[in-house]
C-alpha positions as CSV (number, residue, x, y, z in Angstrom):
1,M,7.4,-27.5,31.8
2,A,7.9,-25.8,28.4
3,R,8.3,-28.2,25.5
4,A,11.8,-28.1,23.9
5,E,11.9,-26.0,20.4
6,E,12.3,-28.6,17.4
7,D,15.8,-28.5,15.8
8,R,15.2,-26.9,12.3
9,S,18.8,-26.4,11.6
10,S,19.6,-29.8,9.6
11,Y,19.7,-30.2,6.2
12,E,17.5,-33.2,6.1
13,V,14.6,-31.4,8.2
14,C,15.0,-28.7,5.6
15,K,14.7,-31.0,2.7
16,E,11.7,-32.8,4.2
17,T,9.8,-29.7,4.2
18,A,11.1,-28.7,0.6
19,D,10.0,-32.3,-0.8
20,W,6.6,-31.8,0.8
21,L,5.9,-28.4,-0.8
22,R,7.5,-29.4,-4.2
23,A,4.9,-32.5,-4.3
24,R,1.9,-30.1,-3.7
25,T,2.5,-27.2,-6.0
26,A,3.4,-27.0,-9.9
27,Q,5.1,-23.6,-9.1
28,H,8.9,-23.5,-9.4
29,P,9.5,-19.9,-7.9
30,K,12.9,-18.1,-8.5
31,T,11.8,-15.3,-6.0
32,A,10.9,-15.5,-2.4
33,I,9.2,-12.4,-0.9
34,I,8.8,-12.1,2.9
35,C,6.0,-9.9,3.9
36,G,6.7,-7.8,7.1
37,S,4.2,-6.6,9.5
38,G,0.9,-5.4,8.0
39,L,2.2,-6.2,4.5
40,G,0.7,-9.3,4.0
41,D,-1.4,-8.0,1.0
42,L,1.6,-8.4,-1.1
43,A,0.8,-11.8,-1.3
44,D,-2.9,-11.4,-2.3
45,V,-2.2,-10.0,-5.7
46,L,-0.4,-13.1,-6.8
47,E,-2.1,-15.0,-9.6
48,K,-2.6,-18.9,-10.0
49,K,-2.1,-19.1,-6.2
50,A,-1.5,-22.1,-4.1
51,V,-1.9,-21.5,-0.5
52,F,-0.3,-23.3,2.6
53,P,-1.1,-22.3,6.0
54,Y,2.1,-22.7,8.3
55,E,0.5,-25.2,10.5
56,D,-0.3,-27.7,7.7
57,I,3.6,-27.6,6.3
58,P,5.8,-30.0,8.0
59,H,8.4,-28.5,10.5
60,F,7.2,-25.0,9.8
61,P,6.9,-22.5,12.8
62,R,3.9,-20.4,13.6
63,S,3.4,-16.8,13.3
64,T,2.1,-15.4,16.7
65,V,2.2,-11.6,16.0
66,A,-0.6,-9.4,15.0
67,G,-0.2,-8.5,11.1
68,H,1.3,-11.9,10.3
69,A,-1.3,-14.1,8.8
70,G,0.8,-17.3,8.7
71,R,0.5,-18.5,5.1
72,L,2.9,-19.5,2.7
73,V,1.4,-18.6,-0.8
74,F,2.9,-19.8,-4.5
75,G,2.0,-18.0,-7.5
76,E,2.7,-15.8,-10.2
77,L,3.8,-11.9,-9.9
78,S,4.3,-10.0,-13.2
79,G,4.1,-13.4,-14.9
80,Q,7.2,-14.6,-12.8
81,P,6.7,-17.5,-10.4
82,C,6.9,-16.4,-6.7
83,V,6.4,-17.7,-3.2
84,C,5.7,-15.3,-0.5
85,M,5.4,-15.5,3.2
86,Q,2.5,-13.7,4.8
87,G,4.2,-13.5,8.0
88,R,7.7,-14.1,9.2
89,F,9.3,-15.3,12.6
90,H,11.2,-13.2,15.3
91,C,13.6,-14.2,17.8
92,Y,11.6,-12.3,20.4
93,E,8.6,-14.6,20.0
94,G,11.0,-17.4,21.8
95,Y,12.5,-18.9,18.4
96,S,15.9,-19.6,17.7
97,G,17.8,-18.3,15.0
98,S,17.8,-21.6,13.1
99,T,13.9,-21.5,13.5
100,V,13.6,-17.9,12.2
101,T,15.5,-18.5,9.3
102,F,14.3,-22.1,8.4
103,P,12.2,-20.9,5.7
104,I,15.0,-19.6,3.8
105,R,16.9,-22.7,3.7
106,V,13.7,-24.5,2.4
107,F,13.5,-21.7,-0.4
108,S,17.0,-22.3,-1.5
109,L,16.4,-26.1,-1.8
110,L,13.1,-25.2,-3.8
111,G,15.4,-23.6,-6.3
112,V,14.7,-19.9,-5.2
113,E,17.6,-17.4,-6.4
114,V,16.4,-14.4,-4.9
115,L,14.8,-13.0,-1.7
116,I,13.1,-9.8,-1.1
117,T,12.5,-9.2,2.4
118,T,10.2,-6.2,3.5
119,N,9.8,-5.2,7.1
120,A,8.3,-2.1,9.2
121,A,10.9,0.2,10.8
122,G,11.2,3.1,12.7
123,G,12.8,6.1,11.1
124,L,16.0,7.5,12.4
125,N,17.1,9.6,9.8
126,H,15.5,13.0,10.0
127,H,14.8,13.4,6.3
128,F,12.5,10.2,6.5
129,Q,8.8,10.6,6.7
130,V,6.2,8.3,7.8
131,G,5.1,6.2,4.9
132,D,8.6,6.4,3.2
133,I,10.1,3.3,1.7
134,M,13.8,2.8,2.4
135,F,15.8,0.4,0.2
136,I,18.5,-1.5,2.3
137,R,21.9,-0.7,1.6
138,D,23.6,-2.2,4.4
139,H,22.9,-3.4,8.1
140,I,24.0,-3.3,11.8
141,S,22.8,-6.1,13.9
142,M,22.9,-5.0,17.6
143,F,21.6,-8.7,18.1
144,G,24.6,-10.0,16.0
145,L,27.1,-7.9,17.8
146,G,25.7,-9.4,21.2
147,G,26.6,-12.8,19.9
148,Q,23.3,-13.8,18.4
149,N,23.9,-15.1,14.9
150,P,21.6,-17.9,13.0
151,L,24.8,-19.6,11.8
152,R,26.1,-20.5,15.3
153,G,26.8,-24.2,15.6
154,P,28.0,-27.2,13.5
155,N,27.9,-25.9,9.7
156,D,26.6,-28.2,7.3
157,E,28.5,-27.4,3.9
158,R,25.4,-28.8,1.9
159,L,23.7,-25.6,3.1
160,G,26.6,-23.0,3.0
161,V,30.1,-22.3,3.7
162,R,31.3,-21.9,7.3
163,F,32.4,-18.4,6.9
164,P,30.1,-16.4,4.6
165,C,31.1,-13.0,3.4
166,M,28.6,-9.9,4.3
167,S,30.1,-7.1,2.7
168,D,28.0,-7.7,-0.3
169,A,24.9,-8.8,1.7
170,Y,22.4,-6.6,-0.2
171,D,22.8,-7.1,-4.1
172,P,24.1,-3.8,-5.7
173,D,22.4,-4.8,-9.1
174,L,19.1,-5.8,-7.5
175,L,19.2,-2.2,-5.4
176,S,19.8,-0.6,-8.8
177,L,16.9,-2.2,-10.2
178,A,14.8,-1.5,-7.3
179,M,15.6,2.2,-7.6
180,E,14.9,2.2,-11.5
181,S,11.5,0.6,-10.9
182,A,10.6,3.2,-8.3
183,Q,11.8,6.1,-10.8
184,E,9.6,4.2,-13.4
185,L,6.4,4.5,-11.0
186,G,7.2,8.2,-10.0
187,F,7.8,7.2,-6.6
188,Q,11.1,9.5,-6.1
189,S,9.4,11.7,-3.4
190,F,9.2,9.0,-0.7
191,V,11.6,6.3,-1.8
192,H,15.4,6.4,-0.1
193,A,18.1,3.9,0.3
194,G,19.9,3.6,3.6
195,V,21.3,1.5,6.8
196,Y,18.9,-0.8,8.6
197,C,19.7,-1.6,12.1
198,M,18.2,-4.8,13.9
199,L,17.3,-4.7,17.8
200,A,16.1,-7.7,19.3
201,G,12.8,-6.4,20.6
202,P,9.9,-6.8,21.4
203,S,10.2,-3.4,23.3
204,Y,10.8,-0.3,21.1
205,E,14.2,1.4,21.6
206,T,14.7,4.4,24.2
207,I,15.6,7.8,23.2
208,A,19.1,7.4,24.3
209,E,19.3,4.1,22.2
210,S,18.0,5.9,19.3
211,R,20.6,8.5,19.5
212,V,23.2,5.7,19.7
213,L,22.2,4.1,16.6
214,Q,21.9,7.6,14.5
215,A,25.5,7.9,15.8
216,L,26.4,4.7,14.4
217,G,24.9,5.6,10.9
218,A,21.7,3.9,11.1
219,D,18.9,5.3,9.1
220,A,16.0,2.8,10.3
221,A,15.7,0.3,13.1
222,G,13.5,-3.0,13.4
223,M,13.2,-6.3,14.9
224,S,13.8,-8.5,12.1
225,T,15.2,-9.2,8.7
226,V,19.0,-9.6,9.5
227,P,18.9,-13.4,10.4
228,E,17.0,-14.1,7.1
229,V,19.6,-11.9,5.2
230,I,22.4,-13.7,6.7
231,V,21.1,-17.0,6.1
232,A,20.0,-16.4,2.5
233,R,23.6,-15.2,1.7
234,H,24.9,-18.4,3.5
235,C,22.6,-20.2,1.0
236,G,23.9,-18.4,-2.2
237,L,20.8,-16.2,-2.6
238,R,20.8,-12.7,-3.6
239,V,19.0,-10.1,-1.5
240,L,17.1,-7.0,-1.8
241,G,15.6,-5.3,1.5
242,L,12.7,-2.9,1.9
243,S,12.0,-1.1,5.2
244,L,8.4,0.7,5.3
245,I,8.9,3.8,7.6
246,T,5.9,3.1,10.0
247,N,7.0,5.6,12.7
248,R,9.8,8.2,13.6
249,A,12.0,7.2,16.3
250,A,11.9,9.4,19.3
251,T,15.3,11.2,19.8
252,S,14.3,14.1,22.2
253,Y,12.9,13.6,25.5
254,S,10.4,16.9,24.6
255,S,9.4,14.7,21.6
256,P,5.6,13.6,21.3
257,E,6.5,10.6,19.3
258,E,5.3,7.2,20.7
259,A,5.8,4.0,18.8
260,S,2.9,1.2,19.0
261,H,2.2,-1.8,16.9
262,E,-1.1,-0.5,16.1
263,A,0.2,2.6,14.4
264,V,2.7,0.4,12.6
265,L,-0.2,-1.6,10.9
266,R,-2.2,1.3,9.9
267,V,0.7,2.9,8.1
268,S,1.4,-0.5,6.6
269,V,-2.0,-1.0,5.2
270,A,-2.1,2.7,3.9
271,R,1.0,2.1,1.9
272,A,0.3,-1.4,0.7
273,E,-0.8,-0.5,-2.8
274,A,2.7,1.4,-3.7
275,L,4.5,-1.5,-2.2
276,C,2.5,-3.9,-4.3
277,R,2.8,-1.9,-7.5
278,L,6.5,-1.3,-6.8
279,L,7.2,-5.1,-6.3
280,A,5.1,-6.1,-9.1
281,R,7.3,-3.5,-11.4
282,L,10.6,-5.1,-9.7
283,T,9.5,-8.6,-10.4
284,A,8.7,-7.9,-14.1
285,R,12.2,-6.2,-14.6
286,L,13.8,-9.3,-13.0
287,G,12.1,-11.4,-15.8
288,E,13.3,-9.2,-18.6
289,S,16.0,-10.9,-20.8
290,P,18.2,-9.1,-21.9
291,R,17.7,-6.1,-19.7
292,A,16.7,-2.9,-20.8
293,P,19.0,-0.1,-20.7
294,R,19.3,1.5,-17.4
295,P,17.9,5.3,-16.8
296,Q,20.1,7.9,-15.2
297,P,20.7,6.9,-11.4
298,L,18.6,8.8,-8.9
299,T,20.1,10.6,-5.9
300,F,18.9,8.9,-2.8
301,I,19.3,10.2,0.8
């Protein structure tokens, strides 16, 4: 008989983990970064690192997917204190919503104020190319529309309000700052903004499903991120989301496109350097005080 999953939804369990981490690192991160499939190199550029394998951290789940190293890395990026997850958790691994989002609540109790979440996604927008980066402007959760929400169950006001607003899920000021950072680096040719759609996975979408998602206004689709964003907003964190377009979703029955996790990882590795530079520039801008004047805004598809 399978062992019952640990309940990680309580304030007390989250605080125990936060206290354990606080006692073992001198870092006080204000920014947390979640590294999606194949994007773990983002954590390797941190300086003054303190590394904790997930299996050593009380109550932390385990990553079971290739491309997710399973380490929590504290350090400095562009001189700013950060914590990075080298690997996230997914509902398709069999985890509950409260388990998938457990690290977010721990980060909030550690004093994190900004969550930057990255993922690998399939491109639905015909203007997107493999290797492009999409800043998430909004999301559609097919998972959530089916009744799966990480906030289901009793609410503890110490963690957040019962009914959090999601119309401002992705912080517009962070999005503008990310666009400015991309402009400063000369990344305009492969950076866009758009709508991310979450599917339950682990199977990739069918052609008919891809067409439905396009009709709904989705620009990219993946199997993560949304539960983390919902809980981050529940905790009062500001959120920026980035999708690396690692494949083009097939929308024609004559299309040769065929998604695979191996291809996702190859594209992630190829674009890792640009993502590292972008997040380093963005983190430096977050640490600026006062903010520099904004350049003229870019036009994004």
